[in-house]
Backbone bond lengths (Angstrom), bond angles and torsions (degrees), N, CA, C in turn:
res aa  C-N    CA-C-N  psi(-1)  N-CA   C-N-CA  omega(-1)  CA-C   N-CA-C  phi
1 M - - - 1.468 - - 1.537 109.48 -
2 A 1.312 116.81 140.02 1.498 121.15 -178.78 1.509 110.40 -73.21
3 E 1.335 113.81 153.59 1.493 122.08 176.86 1.523 109.03 -67.30
4 P 1.319 118.75 154.26 1.454 122.48 -178.52 1.537 116.34 -53.23
5 N 1.394 117.25 -44.09 1.449 118.24 177.76 1.544 110.66 -69.60
6 R 1.292 118.04 -36.47 1.423 120.57 178.20 1.500 109.06 -64.44
7 I 1.333 118.21 -42.50 1.461 121.48 178.89 1.567 110.24 -58.16
8 E 1.319 116.48 -43.85 1.447 119.09 176.71 1.511 113.02 -58.94
9 E 1.305 116.18 -43.44 1.468 122.21 179.05 1.524 110.82 -64.60
10 I 1.335 117.92 -41.63 1.437 124.22 179.24 1.544 107.54 -64.02
11 D 1.350 116.44 -49.09 1.445 119.41 179.67 1.542 113.49 -61.09
12 A 1.334 114.98 -33.23 1.473 121.32 177.78 1.508 108.80 -65.33
13 C 1.314 120.08 -36.43 1.433 124.87 179.15 1.541 107.99 -66.70
14 N 1.287 116.97 -43.81 1.471 121.98 177.21 1.517 111.77 -59.71
15 E 1.305 114.05 -46.17 1.516 118.45 -179.15 1.570 108.57 -66.47
16 A 1.278 118.21 -40.10 1.476 122.19 178.91 1.517 108.82 -61.24
17 G 1.381 115.47 -43.98 1.460 118.09 179.44 1.546 112.47 -61.73
18 R 1.327 112.26 -41.78 1.498 116.87 179.09 1.497 113.63 -64.03
19 L 1.326 115.67 -40.28 1.468 120.64 176.42 1.517 110.86 -64.50
20 C 1.311 116.36 -41.30 1.478 117.63 176.88 1.564 111.19 -62.99
21 I 1.291 117.06 -37.14 1.459 118.43 176.66 1.530 110.59 -62.44
22 E 1.340 115.54 -43.63 1.493 118.72 178.76 1.509 113.93 -61.13
23 T 1.317 116.08 -31.06 1.503 119.74 177.34 1.520 111.63 -94.30
24 R 1.310 116.65 7.36 1.481 123.93 -179.71 1.499 115.77 61.40
25 D 1.363 112.96 29.53 1.460 120.27 172.89 1.530 107.74 -93.18
26 L 1.318 116.97 79.82 1.457 119.18 -177.11 1.494 114.53 -66.22
27 Q 1.304 118.07 -34.57 1.473 119.99 178.53 1.511 108.78 -66.39
28 G 1.307 116.04 -41.60 1.500 119.33 177.57 1.497 110.70 -61.43
29 A 1.391 117.86 -42.99 1.396 121.75 177.37 1.539 111.14 -59.07
30 C 1.345 112.54 -46.20 1.458 117.06 -179.68 1.525 110.72 -58.69
31 D 1.325 117.39 -42.52 1.444 120.19 179.54 1.518 111.77 -63.52
32 A 1.337 116.17 -41.33 1.467 120.46 -176.45 1.537 109.90 -68.61
33 F 1.297 117.91 -45.56 1.490 119.31 179.21 1.524 109.98 -66.97
34 S 1.334 117.66 -36.34 1.463 119.66 179.21 1.518 109.63 -64.50
35 R 1.362 116.35 -42.22 1.427 120.45 177.92 1.545 111.99 -60.00
36 G 1.321 117.31 -42.64 1.440 123.76 177.22 1.522 109.35 -59.45
37 L 1.341 116.84 -43.38 1.482 118.78 -179.81 1.490 109.46 -64.77
38 D 1.320 119.34 -39.41 1.460 121.33 177.16 1.502 110.37 -58.54
39 L 1.313 117.80 -45.22 1.501 123.35 178.78 1.516 109.66 -61.46
40 L 1.284 115.18 -37.82 1.519 118.40 -179.73 1.493 112.01 -71.25
41 E 1.290 119.03 -22.74 1.482 122.09 174.75 1.501 109.99 -66.68
42 E 1.344 115.53 -35.98 1.462 120.84 -179.55 1.541 110.22 -76.17
43 S 1.314 118.50 -31.70 1.442 123.53 -177.64 1.512 108.30 -136.17
44 P 1.338 116.21 80.52 1.481 120.19 -171.71 1.553 115.20 -56.79
45 D 1.285 117.14 131.22 1.433 125.75 174.07 1.514 105.72 -143.57
46 P 1.389 118.72 93.10 1.427 120.14 -170.61 1.540 116.05 -57.15
47 K 1.291 117.14 -37.32 1.460 120.11 -178.49 1.535 110.90 -64.90
48 R 1.376 117.91 -44.94 1.448 122.75 177.53 1.576 108.77 -65.66
49 K 1.351 113.51 -39.74 1.485 115.68 -179.73 1.514 111.49 -61.62
50 A 1.357 116.92 -39.36 1.480 119.66 178.44 1.520 110.81 -61.64
51 V 1.350 116.89 -39.10 1.438 120.41 178.89 1.505 110.99 -64.47
52 F 1.342 118.91 -44.15 1.411 122.49 -179.74 1.525 111.22 -66.21
53 L 1.311 118.56 -39.15 1.418 121.98 177.75 1.505 112.05 -63.27
54 N 1.340 114.93 -45.16 1.468 118.27 173.71 1.547 114.60 -57.83
55 N 1.331 114.03 -48.99 1.480 117.82 178.81 1.513 110.87 -59.21
56 L 1.351 117.61 -47.41 1.406 121.98 -179.88 1.542 112.07 -61.16
57 G 1.300 115.24 -39.37 1.475 119.51 178.55 1.537 109.72 -60.41
58 H 1.278 118.67 -45.02 1.484 120.67 179.55 1.535 111.50 -61.69
59 V 1.326 115.50 -41.29 1.458 121.93 179.82 1.583 107.86 -64.95
60 L 1.306 117.47 -44.98 1.478 120.17 -179.37 1.507 111.26 -62.62
61 V 1.315 118.67 -34.09 1.493 120.62 173.85 1.500 107.90 -60.49
62 G 1.351 117.17 -48.87 1.472 121.17 177.92 1.491 114.50 -57.36
63 L 1.324 115.78 -29.92 1.469 120.49 179.66 1.564 110.84 -90.12
64 D 1.288 116.55 6.38 1.450 124.50 -178.91 1.506 113.68 59.77
65 R 1.340 113.15 37.89 1.457 118.78 178.26 1.581 105.45 -116.35
66 R 1.333 110.59 66.25 1.527 118.81 -171.17 1.510 113.93 -66.12
67 D 1.266 118.50 -35.15 1.510 119.66 -179.46 1.547 108.21 -63.42
68 E 1.309 117.40 -40.02 1.458 121.62 179.48 1.545 108.99 -69.12
69 A 1.325 115.35 -39.87 1.495 120.38 179.32 1.511 109.09 -61.96
70 L 1.326 115.22 -45.06 1.480 118.00 -179.92 1.485 110.47 -57.33
71 E 1.316 120.09 -45.05 1.441 123.29 177.25 1.491 112.99 -58.21
72 R 1.327 118.59 -43.59 1.427 125.16 179.54 1.522 110.71 -60.74
73 F 1.384 115.58 -50.77 1.462 120.37 -177.82 1.524 110.51 -64.73
74 Q 1.347 118.00 -36.62 1.438 119.95 177.61 1.509 112.45 -66.51
75 E 1.338 115.59 -41.46 1.460 121.13 178.64 1.545 110.12 -65.78
76 A 1.303 117.77 -38.84 1.456 121.67 175.52 1.548 111.56 -63.21
77 G 1.339 114.03 -41.19 1.436 118.47 177.89 1.526 113.19 -61.46
78 C 1.343 114.87 -42.32 1.490 119.88 177.93 1.501 109.13 -62.34
79 L 1.358 118.84 -40.96 1.434 119.18 -179.83 1.530 110.32 -65.93
80 C 1.324 117.73 -43.32 1.440 121.13 178.71 1.528 109.94 -59.27
81 E 1.275 117.42 -42.08 1.490 122.20 179.90 1.565 109.45 -63.06
82 S 1.370 113.78 -43.65 1.513 116.00 -179.19 1.523 110.79 -70.40
83 L 1.332 118.57 -21.63 1.439 121.91 178.90 1.561 111.68 -85.40
84 G 1.300 117.37 -4.01 1.459 121.81 -174.16 1.506 111.98 70.36
85 D 1.333 118.05 36.74 1.456 122.99 -179.54 1.539 109.69 -113.45
86 P 1.343 115.01 83.73 1.490 117.26 -175.50 1.539 112.34 -65.26
87 T 1.324 117.33 -34.22 1.503 117.92 178.98 1.522 109.83 -66.82
88 G 1.316 116.91 -40.12 1.515 118.45 176.57 1.505 109.50 -62.88
89 L 1.307 118.70 -42.04 1.468 121.84 176.17 1.482 110.69 -59.26
90 A 1.307 119.39 -44.75 1.459 121.81 -179.36 1.490 112.24 -61.69
91 W 1.400 119.56 -42.17 1.462 119.57 175.08 1.473 111.07 -60.51
92 Q 1.287 118.05 -42.68 1.470 119.12 -179.81 1.507 111.63 -65.13
93 L 1.315 120.48 -37.87 1.428 121.74 173.83 1.503 111.96 -62.58
94 G 1.297 118.30 -36.71 1.485 122.08 173.19 1.509 110.08 -63.30
95 N 1.321 119.04 -41.69 1.434 121.53 178.31 1.538 110.78 -63.49
96 V 1.341 117.15 -43.48 1.438 122.41 177.67 1.480 108.96 -58.62
97 G 1.308 119.70 -47.32 1.422 126.57 175.99 1.474 114.11 -51.34
98 S 1.344 114.37 -44.91 1.504 120.69 179.41 1.549 111.65 -65.41
99 V 1.318 117.61 -38.16 1.478 118.91 176.70 1.498 107.04 -64.60
100 Y 1.336 118.78 -46.31 1.472 119.66 179.90 1.552 109.42 -61.11
101 R 1.312 117.07 -39.46 1.477 119.20 176.72 1.496 111.14 -57.32
102 D 1.344 116.19 -47.19 1.472 121.35 -177.88 1.536 110.67 -62.06
103 Q 1.354 115.48 -28.01 1.457 120.75 -178.97 1.515 110.31 -90.95
104 E 1.317 116.47 3.61 1.446 124.09 179.33 1.519 112.03 60.83
105 E 1.334 116.51 32.48 1.442 123.26 173.22 1.535 107.32 -98.12
106 H 1.334 112.42 77.83 1.459 121.96 -169.59 1.531 113.74 -57.92
107 Q 1.287 117.37 -45.36 1.468 118.21 -176.90 1.514 112.10 -68.63
108 A 1.343 118.05 -39.99 1.428 121.80 176.46 1.517 110.38 -62.36
109 A 1.357 118.01 -40.41 1.453 121.63 178.94 1.535 108.05 -63.62
110 L 1.295 117.74 -48.64 1.471 121.38 179.61 1.544 112.92 -56.07
111 D 1.333 112.54 -43.90 1.493 118.40 179.78 1.535 110.29 -60.72
112 S 1.324 116.18 -44.74 1.449 121.01 -177.81 1.578 111.03 -68.51
113 Y 1.341 115.91 -44.27 1.465 119.34 177.56 1.476 112.32 -62.51
114 S 1.370 117.56 -38.66 1.438 123.26 -178.70 1.546 110.31 -67.07
115 K 1.341 116.70 -41.56 1.496 118.20 175.92 1.523 109.82 -63.73
116 A 1.340 117.08 -43.36 1.450 120.72 179.67 1.567 108.29 -59.84
117 L 1.302 116.91 -47.07 1.470 120.87 179.43 1.499 113.18 -56.52
118 A 1.349 116.88 -45.64 1.466 120.23 179.73 1.481 110.60 -59.07
119 I 1.328 118.51 -43.36 1.453 120.79 178.15 1.528 112.85 -63.21
120 F 1.381 112.52 -46.46 1.505 115.13 -177.43 1.590 109.77 -63.90
121 E 1.345 116.22 -35.10 1.471 119.12 177.00 1.527 111.06 -65.07
122 E 1.340 116.27 -43.18 1.465 120.09 178.10 1.501 113.02 -63.01
123 Q 1.367 115.97 -36.90 1.458 123.70 178.33 1.501 114.39 -82.34
124 E 1.367 115.36 -8.22 1.460 120.61 -175.67 1.523 111.22 57.34
125 Q 1.319 115.47 46.82 1.461 121.97 179.79 1.531 107.45 -102.34
126 S 1.343 118.32 90.97 1.405 124.22 -170.64 1.495 114.98 -59.03
127 I 1.342 117.82 -42.44 1.484 120.40 -175.90 1.561 106.54 -67.76
128 G 1.307 119.59 -40.25 1.431 121.26 178.76 1.511 110.00 -64.71
129 M 1.324 119.04 -39.19 1.438 121.66 176.79 1.524 111.48 -61.65
130 A 1.351 116.19 -47.29 1.455 118.61 179.90 1.528 111.92 -61.84
131 D 1.323 116.65 -41.85 1.463 119.51 178.10 1.496 111.47 -61.04
132 Q 1.271 119.11 -40.25 1.435 121.94 -178.53 1.571 110.17 -72.99
133 Y 1.302 119.04 -34.75 1.447 121.62 171.82 1.522 108.32 -57.05
134 S 1.289 115.88 -49.52 1.496 119.04 -179.19 1.527 111.14 -62.05
135 N 1.351 114.88 -44.17 1.477 118.78 -179.72 1.544 112.19 -61.50
136 I 1.318 115.77 -42.52 1.450 120.16 177.81 1.568 110.75 -64.07
137 G 1.350 114.52 -41.83 1.475 119.22 176.64 1.518 110.98 -58.70
138 Y 1.332 115.34 -41.22 1.445 117.02 -178.72 1.497 111.60 -65.92
139 I 1.299 120.60 -39.53 1.486 121.85 175.99 1.494 110.99 -60.89
140 H 1.338 118.53 -43.97 1.478 120.77 178.48 1.537 110.16 -64.51
141 A 1.316 118.36 -34.93 1.465 119.85 176.72 1.520 109.72 -67.54
142 M 1.334 118.24 -40.40 1.449 119.16 176.56 1.546 112.12 -62.33
143 K 1.347 115.88 -31.32 1.462 119.66 178.18 1.499 112.68 -84.89
144 R 1.328 115.80 5.67 1.468 123.02 -178.89 1.546 114.29 61.02
145 E 1.337 112.55 33.52 1.487 120.78 175.03 1.492 107.62 -100.38
146 R 1.330 113.90 76.15 1.410 123.42 -170.81 1.528 115.19 -52.98
147 E 1.319 115.67 -54.27 1.492 121.37 -173.09 1.519 109.38 -64.28
148 T 1.314 117.62 -42.45 1.473 122.86 178.65 1.496 109.94 -63.29
149 A 1.365 117.32 -46.19 1.460 122.87 178.50 1.556 108.71 -58.23
150 L 1.284 116.86 -47.12 1.452 120.86 -177.07 1.560 110.54 -59.17
151 E 1.359 116.28 -43.16 1.482 120.07 177.89 1.529 111.23 -56.82
152 W 1.295 115.50 -46.10 1.478 120.12 -177.29 1.582 110.15 -68.20
153 F 1.311 116.42 -44.22 1.522 116.98 179.22 1.515 109.33 -66.47
154 Q 1.295 120.72 -33.82 1.463 122.39 178.83 1.549 108.20 -64.67
155 K 1.316 116.09 -45.19 1.478 118.24 177.89 1.539 112.05 -63.35
156 A 1.303 115.88 -38.36 1.481 120.45 176.12 1.540 111.71 -60.85
157 K 1.357 113.17 -49.38 1.450 119.11 -178.02 1.529 113.39 -60.84
158 A 1.336 114.98 -42.60 1.484 120.10 -179.00 1.559 107.76 -65.14
159 L 1.262 118.81 -41.30 1.484 120.18 -179.36 1.502 109.94 -70.67
160 Y 1.324 117.73 -43.77 1.485 119.92 176.77 1.531 111.57 -57.49
161 D 1.383 113.97 -44.35 1.488 117.89 177.85 1.513 112.05 -58.17
162 S 1.362 115.39 -45.17 1.443 117.59 179.91 1.548 115.89 -65.41
163 L 1.342 113.59 -23.14 1.474 118.79 177.93 1.535 112.76 -90.70
164 G 1.278 117.01 -5.20 1.496 122.45 -176.36 1.539 112.67 72.26
165 E 1.325 115.10 27.62 1.474 122.15 179.32 1.525 107.84 -90.06
166 E 1.356 116.34 75.93 1.462 120.42 -171.56 1.533 113.68 -61.11
167 R 1.341 114.57 -43.65 1.485 117.38 -178.81 1.532 113.72 -62.12
168 K 1.293 114.83 -44.67 1.438 121.32 179.83 1.541 110.08 -69.99
169 A 1.323 118.11 -39.12 1.507 120.69 175.93 1.502 109.53 -60.79
170 S 1.337 116.16 -40.23 1.454 121.56 178.71 1.513 112.30 -61.24
171 L 1.357 117.01 -45.04 1.419 121.92 176.94 1.540 112.21 -60.92
172 A 1.311 116.40 -42.75 1.447 120.47 177.57 1.514 110.07 -63.72
173 E 1.322 118.67 -40.92 1.457 122.22 176.93 1.538 111.95 -63.85
174 Q 1.341 117.28 -37.96 1.485 119.98 176.44 1.564 111.20 -62.78
175 N 1.336 115.28 -40.51 1.424 118.91 177.44 1.537 111.86 -66.06
176 I 1.345 116.69 -38.77 1.464 120.45 177.76 1.550 109.39 -63.15
177 Q 1.298 115.20 -44.15 1.474 118.81 -178.91 1.535 112.79 -68.04
178 L 1.316 117.40 -35.21 1.439 121.30 175.14 1.526 109.41 -62.19
179 L 1.291 117.79 -46.67 1.471 120.74 -178.11 1.523 112.60 -69.42
180 T 1.336 118.02 -35.04 1.427 118.15 -179.81 1.502 112.25 -77.22
181 S 1.303 118.14 -25.61 1.490 121.36 178.79 1.504 112.07 -86.35
182 S 1.336 117.53 -22.58 1.501 121.32 -173.97 1.518 110.34 -78.72
183 G 1.295 116.18 -37.04 1.503 120.32 -174.12 1.485 114.87 70.10
184 N 1.373 117.84 13.14 1.458 121.44 177.42 1.523 109.06 -66.79
185 T 1.317 116.25 140.25 1.465 121.51 177.46 1.507 109.31 -121.04
C-alpha cells in the first residue's frame, strides 16, 4: 500500500487526468495518468493501478493509439483478476473487445465481449449484460449478419428498458431501426 503523501500525489494525478478529459486535453490526460502509473510503480497499489490503466486506456483510444490502449486494458484486467474482482475483469474484457472492434478484428471482439457477458451474467450485473448484448449486436451488424444483430440489440433494448436506462435503450432502438430499414443480410 502506498504512503499517505504518495496516495495524495497519485490521487492528484487522477484528478488532473479527469480534468484534462473534461477540457478535451487528451494528451494532458495521458501525461497525468502516466505520471500516476509511474508513482504507483514506486508504491504499488494494484487496485489504484487498475483504475489508472483503465483511464489511460480510454484516453489512448481517443488519441488513436489503440495498440497501447489494448495493452493497458489487458493489464488492468489481469490486475482485476488477481484482486478477485470479476466485475472489474468483465469491464476490461469489454474494453478489450471495443479496441478489437475498432480494429475490425471481429472474432477477437466477439470472444472478448462473450467472456465479459459470461462474467456479468454470473455476477448478475444487468447493465454490464445489456452493454455486452449491444456490443455483440454491433459486431454482427458490422459483419452484415442482420438477423443475429437484431436479436442482440432487442435483448439489449429490453434490458435497458427494464433498468430505466433511457439513453442506452434509445441507442439500441436506433440500431434496431437502422437494421430493419436497411434490409442488409
